[in-house]
C-alpha positions as CSV (number, residue, x, y, z in Angstrom):
1,M,-12.8,-3.4,9.3
2,D,-13.6,-6.7,11.1
3,D,-11.0,-9.7,11.0
4,A,-13.0,-11.6,8.2
5,T,-13.5,-8.8,5.8
6,L,-9.6,-7.9,6.4
7,K,-8.6,-11.4,5.9
8,K,-10.7,-11.7,2.8
9,L,-9.0,-8.3,1.4
10,L,-5.6,-9.7,2.0
11,E,-6.3,-12.9,0.6
12,Q,-7.8,-11.4,-2.8
13,T,-4.9,-9.2,-3.1
14,R,-1.9,-9.8,-5.3
15,T,-0.3,-6.5,-6.1
16,I,0.4,-3.8,-3.3
17,A,1.7,-0.3,-4.2
18,V,3.6,0.8,-1.4
19,V,3.5,4.6,-1.3
20,G,6.3,6.5,0.6
21,F,8.7,3.6,-0.2
22,S,12.2,4.0,1.3
23,S,14.9,2.1,0.0
24,Q,16.7,2.5,3.2
25,A,16.3,-1.2,5.0
26,H,15.9,0.2,8.4
27,K,12.6,2.3,7.5
28,P,9.2,0.8,8.4
29,S,8.3,1.1,4.8
30,F,11.2,-1.1,3.5
31,F,10.8,-3.9,6.1
32,V,6.9,-4.0,5.7
33,A,7.4,-4.0,1.9
34,K,10.1,-6.7,2.2
35,Y,7.8,-8.8,4.7
36,L,5.0,-8.6,2.2
37,Q,7.2,-9.6,-0.9
38,S,8.4,-12.5,1.2
39,V,4.9,-13.9,1.6
40,G,4.2,-13.5,-2.2
41,Y,2.5,-10.1,-2.8
42,R,3.8,-8.4,-5.9
43,I,5.5,-4.8,-4.6
44,L,5.3,-1.6,-6.7
45,P,7.6,0.9,-4.8
46,I,6.3,4.4,-5.1
47,N,8.6,7.4,-4.3
48,P,9.0,10.2,-6.5
49,S,12.6,10.9,-5.6
50,L,13.5,7.2,-6.3
51,D,11.9,7.1,-9.7
52,G,13.5,4.7,-12.0
53,R,16.0,3.3,-9.2
54,P,16.3,-0.4,-7.8
55,S,14.2,-0.6,-4.6
56,G,16.3,-3.0,-2.8
57,L,13.6,-5.4,-3.2
58,M,14.0,-8.6,-5.7
59,N,13.5,-7.3,-9.2
60,E,11.3,-4.2,-8.4
61,T,12.3,-0.6,-9.5
62,C,10.7,2.2,-7.9
63,Y,8.1,4.6,-9.6
64,P,7.2,8.1,-9.0
65,D,3.4,7.7,-8.6
66,L,0.6,5.0,-9.0
67,K,-0.5,5.9,-12.6
68,T,3.3,5.5,-13.8
69,A,3.7,2.2,-11.8
70,I,0.5,0.9,-13.7
71,E,1.6,2.2,-17.3
72,K,5.1,0.5,-16.9
73,T,4.1,-2.7,-15.3
74,G,0.7,-3.4,-16.9
75,L,-0.5,-4.4,-13.5
76,K,-3.6,-3.8,-11.5
77,I,-3.0,-2.4,-7.9
78,D,-5.2,-4.1,-5.6
79,L,-4.1,-2.4,-2.7
80,V,-2.2,0.9,-1.8
81,D,-0.2,0.8,1.1
82,V,0.4,4.5,2.7
83,F,3.6,5.5,4.4
84,R,2.9,9.3,4.1
85,R,1.7,11.9,6.7
86,S,-1.9,12.2,7.2
87,E,-1.9,15.8,5.2
88,H,-0.8,13.7,2.0
89,T,-3.4,11.3,2.3
90,P,-6.1,13.2,0.0
91,D,-3.7,13.2,-2.8
92,V,-2.9,9.4,-2.5
93,L,-6.6,8.6,-2.1
94,M,-7.3,10.6,-5.4
95,Q,-4.6,9.0,-7.0
96,A,-5.8,5.4,-6.0
97,M,-9.4,6.2,-7.1
98,N,-7.8,7.5,-10.6
99,V,-6.4,4.3,-11.4
100,G,-8.8,1.8,-10.1
101,A,-7.1,0.6,-6.8
102,G,-9.0,-2.1,-5.0
103,A,-8.3,-0.8,-1.5
104,V,-6.3,1.9,0.5
105,W,-4.6,1.1,3.7
106,L,-3.0,4.0,6.1
107,Q,-0.2,2.4,8.1
108,Q,0.0,2.5,12.0
109,G,0.1,6.0,13.2
110,I,-1.7,7.7,9.9
111,R,-5.1,8.7,10.3
112,N,-7.3,11.1,8.2
113,D,-11.0,10.9,9.0
114,L,-12.0,13.1,6.0
115,V,-10.2,10.5,3.6
116,E,-12.0,7.7,5.3
117,A,-15.1,9.4,4.7
118,K,-14.4,9.9,1.1
119,A,-13.1,6.5,0.4
120,Q,-16.2,5.0,2.0
121,A,-18.6,7.1,0.0
122,A,-16.9,6.0,-3.2
123,G,-17.2,2.3,-1.8
124,L,-13.4,1.7,-1.8
125,P,-12.4,-0.6,1.2
126,F,-10.3,1.7,3.6
127,V,-8.1,0.9,6.6
128,M,-6.1,3.3,8.8
129,D,-3.9,3.3,11.7
130,R,-3.1,-0.3,11.4
131,C,0.2,-2.1,10.2
132,L,-0.3,-4.1,7.3
133,K,2.6,-6.5,8.3
134,T,1.5,-6.9,11.7
135,E,-2.1,-7.6,10.6
136,H,-1.1,-10.1,8.1
137,Q,0.8,-11.8,10.6
138,R,-1.9,-11.9,13.1
139,L,-4.5,-13.2,10.7
140,F,-2.4,-15.8,8.7
141,L,0.2,-16.8,11.2
142,G,-1.5,-16.5,14.4
143,A,1.3,-14.0,15.6
């Protein structure tokens, strides 16, 4: 995805579901989510083992999956940010498609070419092996 398309995607995004969220502040999924929340995005932390628990993010509770997050909040998910190993990404893609998510983003170090092909075939914007926090800072803060 080129920079102009990426920037437009992030400008149109309001709600980000963070799949594989950890409530431990030193984990990448936590500090990326915290950063995204600090710049104005609504974060929906997704982790079945943390279901119903406070996330450590301001006013956000953890949800077990994307469907439950939508049911409990009434929100539309604009972007699914994935912090799961590549073998788990086919399931995450199916969940994202089933709830009508606007895009899927696999964090830095996560690649799955088959999932990318399925997302593209479905017309779903897809980014992989890039850090959402880093890309946001680069595109909007010139960092």
